[in-house]
N, C-alpha and C positions, 0 to 999 in steps of 0.2 A: 607327916610320917605315915608309913605303911609297913605292916608286918608281912613278910614273905617267907616262903618255905623253899629250900633248895630242892630241885628235882633230881631224880636218879641220874647217874652218870655225869653229874656236875659237882663242882665245888666252887665256892666263892671266897675270894680274898677281899676283905674290906679293912683298910688300915692294917693293924697288926693281927686282926682276927681272921681265922679260917673257918668257913662253914661247910659242913659235909652234907650229903644227901639226907633229907629229912629234918635238918636243922632249920630253925626259924630265926629271923633277925629283923630289926627295924632299919629302914632306909628311907630316903626322901621319896616323895611321890614320883618325881622325874626318874630317879634311878630305878624304882620299882617297875615303872612302865617299860623302861629300856630292857631290864632283865627278863620281864615277862614276855615281851615281844620276841626276844631271842630264845625263849624256851628254857632258860636257865633256872628260873624260879616260878612259883605260882603264888597267887595272893592267898594269904591265910584268912579265910572267911569262916573259920571254925566257930566263931561266936555268932554267926548268922545262920539262920535256917533257910534252906532253899525252899521256895514255894513249890508245890507239886507241879505247877506248870513249867518251872525251870528244870526240874528233874525230867519231865516228859520231853521237853525240847532237847535236853542233853542226851537222853536215851535215843531219840531219833537220829541225832548227829552221830552218836556212837555206832548205831546200826548201819547208817549210810557209809561209815568209814570201815565197816567190816569188823569192828571190835566187839565180837559176840561170843557167847558160849556155844557149845555144840548144838543146843536146842534153839539157838537164834536169839536168845535174850542178850541185851547189851551187858557188857561186863561192868561190875561195880567200879573197877579201877578206871575204865574209860569215862564213865559218867563223872567220877570224882575229878579226873584230869580236866574235863571240860568246865565243870563248875568251880574248880579251885577250892573244894572243901570235901570233907568226908561225908558219905551217905551210908545208910545201912542196906543190906540185901533186901530187907522188907520194903524200903522206899523204892528201890529199883524194881522189885516185883510188882508193887502197886502201879508204877508207871507202865510196866510191861502189860499188865492187865488192861489198862486204859488203851494202850496201843492195839491190843488184840481185839478189843470190843468193836 
């Protein structure tokens, strides 16, 4: 089983339940992989901390995709989307400082 979170602009019907954007629910690993690949949900990794290296790589990917603020920093939202978990602006800024060095 895996916990997933419904992405914006999607809703999921599972049995008699309906899950709206931001809702989390448990599903089989196979179903989670299928929904993640289609961009409908993301993994709920909120109980896991991302290593600074993971945030750094996600920041690079966000920058390459053009998902940046006016000053060129990657957006927190873009990094979160890539990682599948929430991060703080401080974590983003620390990754940005490492990229700038």
